FIKOLMAR-119809 format. One record per residue (C-alpha): residue in three letters; x, y, z. Coordinates in steps of 0.25 Angstrom, whole numbers, plus 5000, padded with zeros to 4 digits. Example, Ala and Ser with C-alpha at 12.3 -4.5 7.8 and 13.67 -1.06 7.14 Angstrom:
BEGIN
@resn: ALA east: 5049 north: 4982 up: 5031
@resn: SER east: 5055 north: 4996 up: 5029
END
This chain:
BEGIN
@resn: MET east: 5038 north: 4892 up: 4958
@resn: SER east: 5028 north: 4881 up: 4958
@resn: ALA east: 5014 north: 4879 up: 4953
@resn: SER east: 5002 north: 4877 up: 4962
@resn: SER east: 4987 north: 4881 up: 4962
@resn: GLY east: 4982 north: 4892 up: 4971
@resn: PHE east: 4978 north: 4906 up: 4971
@resn: PHE east: 4983 north: 4921 up: 4971
@resn: VAL east: 4977 north: 4935 up: 4971
@resn: ASP east: 4978 north: 4943 up: 4958
@resn: TRP east: 4981 north: 4958 up: 4957
@resn: SER east: 4966 north: 4961 up: 4956
@resn: GLY east: 4963 north: 4954 up: 4969
@resn: ASN east: 4957 north: 4941 up: 4963
@resn: THR east: 4961 north: 4927 up: 4967
@resn: ARG east: 4966 north: 4918 up: 4956
@resn: SER east: 4971 north: 4904 up: 4954
@resn: THR east: 4985 north: 4901 up: 4951
@resn: ASP east: 4980 north: 4891 up: 4941
@resn: ASP east: 4972 north: 4901 up: 4933
@resn: PRO east: 4977 north: 4915 up: 4936
@resn: GLY east: 4971 north: 4920 up: 4923
@resn: GLY east: 4976 north: 4932 up: 4914
@resn: GLY east: 4985 north: 4922 up: 4907
@resn: TYR east: 4994 north: 4922 up: 4919
@resn: SER east: 5000 north: 4910 up: 4926
@resn: CYS east: 5005 north: 4908 up: 4941
@resn: ASP east: 5018 north: 4904 up: 4946
@resn: ILE east: 5017 north: 4900 up: 4961
@resn: ASP east: 5028 north: 4899 up: 4972
@resn: LEU east: 5021 north: 4891 up: 4983
@resn: PRO east: 5031 north: 4893 up: 4994
@resn: ALA east: 5030 north: 4908 up: 4992
@resn: ARG east: 5015 north: 4908 up: 4989
@resn: TYR east: 5018 north: 4916 up: 4977
@resn: VAL east: 5010 north: 4917 up: 4964
@resn: ALA east: 5017 north: 4923 up: 4951
@resn: VAL east: 5007 north: 4926 up: 4941
@resn: LEU east: 5014 north: 4926 up: 4927
@resn: SER east: 5010 north: 4931 up: 4913
@resn: LYS east: 5010 north: 4922 up: 4901
@resn: ASN east: 5025 north: 4927 up: 4899
@resn: GLY east: 5029 north: 4924 up: 4913
@resn: ALA east: 5029 north: 4938 up: 4918
@resn: LEU east: 5025 north: 4940 up: 4933
@resn: VAL east: 5011 north: 4948 up: 4933
@resn: HIS east: 5007 north: 4945 up: 4947
@resn: GLU east: 5012 north: 4940 up: 4961
@resn: ALA east: 5003 north: 4934 up: 4971
@resn: THR east: 5002 north: 4925 up: 4984
@resn: PHE east: 4998 north: 4911 up: 4981
@resn: TYR east: 4987 north: 4905 up: 4989
@resn: LYS east: 4984 north: 4890 up: 4988
@resn: THR east: 4969 north: 4891 up: 4990
@resn: LEU east: 4958 north: 4901 up: 4990
@resn: ALA east: 4957 north: 4899 up: 5005
@resn: ASP east: 4971 north: 4904 up: 5006
@resn: VAL east: 4968 north: 4916 up: 4999
@resn: GLU east: 4956 north: 4919 up: 5008
@resn: LYS east: 4965 north: 4915 up: 5020
@resn: ALA east: 4974 north: 4926 up: 5016
@resn: GLY east: 4963 north: 4936 up: 5017
@resn: ILE east: 4961 north: 4938 up: 5002
@resn: LYS east: 4948 north: 4940 up: 4997
@resn: ALA east: 4950 north: 4939 up: 4982
@resn: PRO east: 4940 north: 4933 up: 4972
@resn: LEU east: 4945 north: 4920 up: 4965
@resn: VAL east: 4945 north: 4923 up: 4950
@resn: SER east: 4947 north: 4913 up: 4938
@resn: GLY east: 4958 north: 4915 up: 4928
@resn: ASP east: 4949 north: 4922 up: 4918
@resn: HIS east: 4947 north: 4933 up: 4927
@resn: PRO east: 4955 north: 4945 up: 4922
@resn: TRP east: 4967 north: 4950 up: 4931
@resn: GLY east: 4964 north: 4964 up: 4929
@resn: ARG east: 4954 north: 4974 up: 4923
@resn: ALA east: 4953 north: 4978 up: 4908
@resn: ASP east: 4957 north: 4992 up: 4911
@resn: GLU east: 4970 north: 4987 up: 4917
@resn: GLY east: 4973 north: 4980 up: 4904
@resn: LEU east: 4971 north: 4966 up: 4910
END
């Protein structure tokens, strides 16, 4: 897998940057497959998503997901996140 800047949609329906996914997570990207693996600090896979190079590509796919920063929580407190 290779590194690149882009975007993906998280499990809460938010668009996030692969450069700053938040939650202490990091992204491993497979460009030919358009795949994002979101990994915990220990390297465990916590989320899989489609890779989008630009926000325009997200919109072109018909996805209406707000862009959030890395400090935006991945889940709700009642979910333990």
